[in-house]
C-alpha positions as CSV (number, residue, x, y, z in Angstrom):
1,M,1.7,12.1,-1.8
2,P,-0.7,14.1,-2.8
3,G,-3.9,12.7,-4.9
4,C,-2.8,9.7,-4.1
5,R,-4.8,6.7,-2.1
6,R,-3.1,3.8,0.5
7,K,-6.0,1.3,1.5
8,M,-5.7,-2.2,3.1
9,F,-8.7,-4.5,3.5
10,F,-9.3,-7.1,6.1
11,D,-10.9,-9.6,3.8
12,E,-7.6,-9.6,2.1
13,H,-5.3,-12.6,0.8
14,N,-2.2,-13.7,0.9
15,P,0.6,-12.3,-0.1
16,P,0.4,-9.1,2.2
17,H,-0.1,-5.5,0.1
18,F,-1.9,-2.6,-0.1
19,H,-3.9,-0.7,-2.9
20,A,-2.7,2.3,-4.6
21,I,-4.7,4.3,-6.0
22,Y,-4.0,7.8,-8.0
23,G,-6.7,8.7,-10.3
24,G,-8.6,6.1,-12.7
25,D,-6.2,3.9,-11.7
26,E,-5.2,1.3,-8.8
27,A,-2.6,-1.5,-8.3
28,L,-1.7,-3.8,-5.9
29,I,1.7,-3.5,-4.1
30,E,3.2,-6.6,-1.6
31,I,4.7,-5.3,0.6
32,H,8.0,-7.8,0.8
33,T,9.1,-6.9,-2.3
34,L,7.1,-3.4,-3.3
35,T,6.1,-4.7,-6.8
36,V,3.5,-4.9,-8.2
37,F,1.4,-8.6,-9.1
38,A,-2.0,-6.1,-10.0
39,G,-2.9,-3.4,-12.0
40,H,-1.0,-0.1,-13.4
41,L,-0.4,3.2,-12.0
42,P,1.5,5.7,-13.8
43,P,5.3,5.9,-13.7
44,R,5.3,9.1,-11.8
45,A,3.2,8.2,-9.2
46,L,4.4,4.6,-8.4
47,G,7.6,6.2,-7.9
48,L,6.7,8.2,-5.5
49,V,4.8,5.2,-3.9
50,I,7.1,2.9,-3.5
51,E,9.6,5.8,-2.1
52,W,6.8,5.9,0.3
53,A,6.0,2.5,1.1
54,T,9.9,1.8,1.8
55,L,10.1,3.9,4.5
56,H,7.5,2.8,5.7
57,R,7.7,-1.3,5.2
58,S,7.1,-2.3,8.7
59,E,4.1,-0.4,9.2
60,L,2.5,-1.7,6.3
61,L,3.6,-5.1,7.7
62,D,1.7,-4.2,11.3
63,D,-1.3,-3.3,9.9
64,W,-1.0,-6.5,7.1
65,D,-1.1,-8.2,10.5
66,C,-3.6,-6.3,11.9
67,A,-6.4,-6.7,9.9
68,Q,-5.8,-9.4,9.2
69,R,-7.0,-10.2,12.4
70,Q,-9.1,-7.6,12.2
71,Q,-8.2,-4.9,14.4
72,A,-8.3,-1.5,13.5
73,L,-5.5,-0.3,11.7
74,A,-2.4,2.3,12.5
75,K,-2.2,6.1,10.4
76,I,0.1,6.2,8.5
77,E,2.5,8.7,7.4
78,P,2.3,10.8,3.9
79,L,5.4,11.4,2.2
80,Q,7.0,14.3,2.7
């Protein structure tokens, strides 16, 4: 999704999640349920992020596990 960044950090807390950043907005999205538990994104941006995360949930969980072990994260393809 153009203009939207997704990040995951090595020193994160549970639940497994990623940060979605669009413009000046940021949301933390829980990987298992794909729900926003902190922050906010505009509805259209959030819909595209959830669509992308649905397609790549197993890769996100693999990256979360790597991050918890302080290992390099794999690149996940953007939404086409």
